[in-house]
Kinemage of the C-alpha trace (Angstrom):
@kinemage 1
@onewidth
@group {chain A} dominant
@subgroup {mainchain}
@vectorlist {calphas} color= white
{ca unk a 1} P -25.253 -3.163 -44.211
{ca unk a 2} L -23.289 0.107 -43.959
{ca unk a 3} L -26.470 1.897 -42.914
{ca unk a 4} L -27.054 -0.571 -40.074
{ca unk a 5} L -23.453 -0.220 -38.863
{ca unk a 6} L -23.748 3.552 -38.830
{ca unk a 7} L -27.102 3.387 -37.041
{ca unk a 8} L -25.663 0.976 -34.453
{ca unk a 9} L -22.625 3.244 -33.908
{ca unk a 10} L -24.852 6.301 -33.510
{ca unk a 11} L -27.190 4.549 -31.070
{ca unk a 12} L -24.333 3.242 -28.916
{ca unk a 13} L -22.547 6.600 -28.961
{ca unk a 14} L -25.530 8.550 -27.618
{ca unk a 15} L -25.462 6.992 -24.114
{ca unk a 16} L -21.699 7.498 -23.958
{ca unk a 17} L -22.072 11.136 -24.953
{ca unk a 18} L -24.846 11.656 -22.408
{ca unk a 19} L -22.715 10.022 -19.698
{ca unk a 20} L -19.821 12.322 -20.574
{ca unk a 21} L -22.061 15.393 -20.397
{ca unk a 22} L -23.459 14.249 -17.042
{ca unk a 23} L -19.953 13.640 -15.679
{ca unk a 24} L -18.923 17.130 -16.785
{ca unk a 25} L -21.864 18.527 -14.842
{ca unk a 26} L -21.088 16.356 -11.820
{ca unk a 27} L -17.516 17.567 -11.711
{ca unk a 28} L -18.836 21.058 -11.094
{ca unk a 29} L -20.505 20.018 -7.870
{ca unk a 30} L -19.452 20.437 -4.275
{ca unk a 31} L -20.105 17.478 -1.994
{ca unk a 32} L -21.485 18.437 1.425
{ca unk a 33} L -19.359 17.157 4.306
{ca unk a 34} L -21.527 15.491 6.975
{ca unk a 35} L -21.548 17.077 10.441
{ca unk a 36} L -19.353 19.987 9.248
{ca unk a 37} L -16.229 19.054 11.241
{ca unk a 38} L -13.766 21.739 12.360
{ca unk a 39} L -11.069 22.354 9.768
{ca unk a 40} L -7.642 21.251 11.021
{ca unk a 41} L -5.453 24.234 11.868
{ca unk a 42} L -2.180 24.728 10.010
{ca unk a 43} L 0.628 27.224 9.707
{ca unk a 44} L 2.481 27.320 6.374
{ca unk a 45} L 4.687 29.754 4.503
{ca unk a 46} L 3.780 30.966 1.054
{ca unk a 47} L 6.166 31.416 -1.854
{ca unk a 48} L 7.047 34.888 -0.552
{ca unk a 49} L 7.991 33.551 2.897
{ca unk a 50} L 4.869 34.933 4.626
{ca unk a 51} L 3.247 32.656 7.209
{ca unk a 52} L -0.456 31.838 6.859
{ca unk a 53} L -2.586 30.184 9.521
{ca unk a 54} L -6.025 28.929 8.698
{ca unk a 55} L -7.330 30.699 11.804
{ca unk a 56} L -6.180 34.015 10.259
{ca unk a 57} L -9.174 33.713 7.930
{ca unk a 58} L -11.907 33.052 10.507
{ca unk a 59} L -15.013 35.030 9.574
{ca unk a 60} L -14.424 34.464 5.852
{ca unk a 61} L -15.253 31.596 3.535
{ca unk a 62} L -12.084 29.750 2.523
{ca unk a 63} L -11.572 27.684 -0.610
{ca unk a 64} L -8.609 25.487 0.325
{ca unk a 65} L -7.030 23.539 -2.520
{ca unk a 66} L -4.426 20.756 -2.207
{ca unk a 67} L -2.396 20.458 -5.398
{ca unk a 68} L 1.001 19.830 -7.024
{ca unk a 69} L 2.705 21.202 -10.125
{ca unk a 70} L 3.053 17.715 -11.667
{ca unk a 71} L -0.712 17.026 -11.427
{ca unk a 72} L -2.485 17.581 -14.810
{ca unk a 73} L -5.962 18.315 -13.335
{ca unk a 74} L -4.328 20.731 -10.861
{ca unk a 75} L -2.650 22.570 -13.702
{ca unk a 76} L -5.913 22.630 -15.631
{ca unk a 77} L -7.981 24.149 -12.805
{ca unk a 78} L -5.463 26.779 -11.657
{ca unk a 79} L -6.461 29.437 -14.262
{ca unk a 80} L -10.119 29.149 -13.223
{ca unk a 81} L -9.089 29.547 -9.578
{ca unk a 82} L -7.296 32.763 -10.495
{ca unk a 83} L -10.328 34.053 -12.404
{ca unk a 84} L -12.579 33.182 -9.452
{ca unk a 85} L -10.175 34.869 -7.024
{ca unk a 86} L -10.255 38.060 -9.099
{ca unk a 87} L -14.052 37.999 -8.880
{ca unk a 88} L -14.451 37.253 -5.137
{ca unk a 89} L -11.376 38.614 -3.349
{ca unk a 90} L -13.319 41.635 -2.067
{ca unk a 91} L -16.365 39.583 -1.039
{ca unk a 92} L -15.066 37.828 2.092
{ca unk a 93} L -13.895 34.725 0.206
{ca unk a 94} L -10.280 33.567 0.370
{ca unk a 95} L -8.444 31.173 -1.949
{ca unk a 96} L -5.504 29.235 -0.509
{ca unk a 97} L -3.669 26.567 -2.503
{ca unk a 98} L -1.380 24.186 -0.630
{ca unk a 99} L 1.328 22.640 -2.797
{ca unk a 100} L 2.291 19.189 -1.585
{ca unk a 101} L 5.921 18.135 -1.245
{ca unk a 102} L 7.568 20.601 -3.610
{ca unk a 103} L 9.946 23.479 -3.018
{ca unk a 104} L 9.649 27.216 -3.687
{ca unk a 105} L 11.637 27.064 -6.918
{ca unk a 106} L 9.350 24.429 -8.418
{ca unk a 107} L 6.217 26.391 -7.533
{ca unk a 108} L 7.802 29.667 -8.680
{ca unk a 109} L 8.636 28.114 -12.064
{ca unk a 110} L 5.048 26.824 -12.318
{ca unk a 111} L 3.663 30.343 -11.811
{ca unk a 112} L 5.533 31.564 -14.888
{ca unk a 113} L 3.077 29.489 -16.962
{ca unk a 114} L 0.124 29.739 -14.569
{ca unk a 115} L 0.261 33.152 -12.881
{ca unk a 116} L -1.817 33.517 -9.718
{ca unk a 117} L -1.958 36.195 -7.061
{ca unk a 118} L -3.727 34.308 -4.280
{ca unk a 119} L -1.504 32.613 -1.671
{ca unk a 120} L 0.326 29.456 -2.745
{ca unk a 121} L 1.379 27.705 0.452
{ca unk a 122} L 4.145 25.118 0.728
{ca unk a 123} L 3.615 21.827 2.562
{ca unk a 124} L 7.081 20.509 1.751
{ca unk a 125} L 7.000 17.751 4.396
{ca unk a 126} L 3.372 16.761 3.646
{ca unk a 127} L 2.545 17.162 7.338
{ca unk a 128} L -0.555 19.309 6.697
{ca unk a 129} L -2.118 17.107 4.031
{ca unk a 130} L -1.962 14.163 6.459
{ca unk a 131} L -4.439 15.975 8.740
{ca unk a 132} L -7.045 16.416 5.996
{ca unk a 133} L -9.272 13.807 4.281
{ca unk a 134} L -7.608 14.238 0.890
{ca unk a 135} L -8.514 11.513 -1.614
{ca unk a 136} L -6.152 12.553 -4.421
{ca unk a 137} L -4.990 15.697 -6.140
{ca unk a 138} L -6.546 18.088 -6.557
{ca unk a 139} L -8.847 17.990 -3.559
{ca unk a 140} L -10.505 21.205 -2.459
{ca unk a 141} L -12.359 22.010 0.743
{ca unk a 142} L -14.737 24.878 1.366
{ca unk a 143} L -14.562 26.133 4.926
{ca unk a 144} L -17.317 28.310 6.347
{ca unk a 145} L -16.705 31.501 8.357
{ca unk a 146} L -16.887 29.495 11.603
{ca unk a 147} L -13.958 27.312 10.501
{ca unk a 148} L -15.961 24.202 9.618
{ca unk a 149} L -15.479 22.044 6.526
{ca unk a 150} L -18.782 22.254 4.667
{ca unk a 151} L -17.900 21.025 1.152
{ca unk a 152} L -15.294 18.849 -0.519
{ca unk a 153} L -14.454 18.582 -4.215
{ca unk a 154} L -12.278 15.725 -5.437
{ca unk a 155} L -10.779 16.403 -8.845
{ca unk a 156} L -10.591 19.559 -10.901
{ca unk a 157} L -13.310 22.185 -11.149
{ca unk a 158} L -13.962 25.361 -13.076
{ca unk a 159} L -13.860 27.544 -9.963
{ca unk a 160} L -15.141 30.608 -11.774
{ca unk a 161} L -18.418 28.801 -12.381
{ca unk a 162} L -21.248 31.011 -11.082
{ca unk a 163} L -22.960 27.962 -9.541
{ca unk a 164} L -19.888 27.059 -7.476
{ca unk a 165} L -19.194 30.617 -6.382
{ca unk a 166} L -22.843 31.192 -5.448
{ca unk a 167} L -22.715 28.197 -3.085
{ca unk a 168} L -19.674 29.687 -1.378
{ca unk a 169} L -21.224 33.169 -1.260
{ca unk a 170} L -24.312 31.634 0.375
{ca unk a 171} L -22.130 30.635 3.340
{ca unk a 172} L -21.407 34.298 3.989
{ca unk a 173} L -25.056 35.318 3.810
{ca unk a 174} L -26.141 32.463 6.086
{ca unk a 175} L -23.408 33.227 8.609
{ca unk a 176} L -24.256 36.914 8.568
{ca unk a 177} L -27.882 36.118 9.397
{ca unk a 178} L -26.827 33.950 12.336
{ca unk a 179} L -28.805 30.959 11.108
{ca unk a 180} L -26.017 28.425 11.395
């Protein structure tokens, strides 16, 4: 009887394990955004008081992340964003992370545990997030060099994944060839 119970447990666990592996792979995807709408313009200050406008980055690919310090998946993905930034910052790819509803001190304290050197922007009134189709935190958009939203990622990602970064790099190559 013990053998049958073990066999049953093993057989039922395999589909669950396969589903978990598939979900892990799916979470590393970028979902294409139909019709590539123009990205809504914004102007926000970073934690250093410098103003950033999305239009300042026209001609580059932008990975725009909406997040908060209290969000566990946001905290989990931030180190991979930093690693990715270190890899691509000289390749025409920009990382911007917009913190929702928190103040400078809260974000500054967060960076003691999760140091980053790409811009962390503050949307303290949540006025910017209201203009974007955010489905939860974190939500990340990839904006092409023309300023169009081409991909969306809901939930955390490992942003230093070569597959993800290659899809963003491809936007630069395509734009440079004038095929879009």
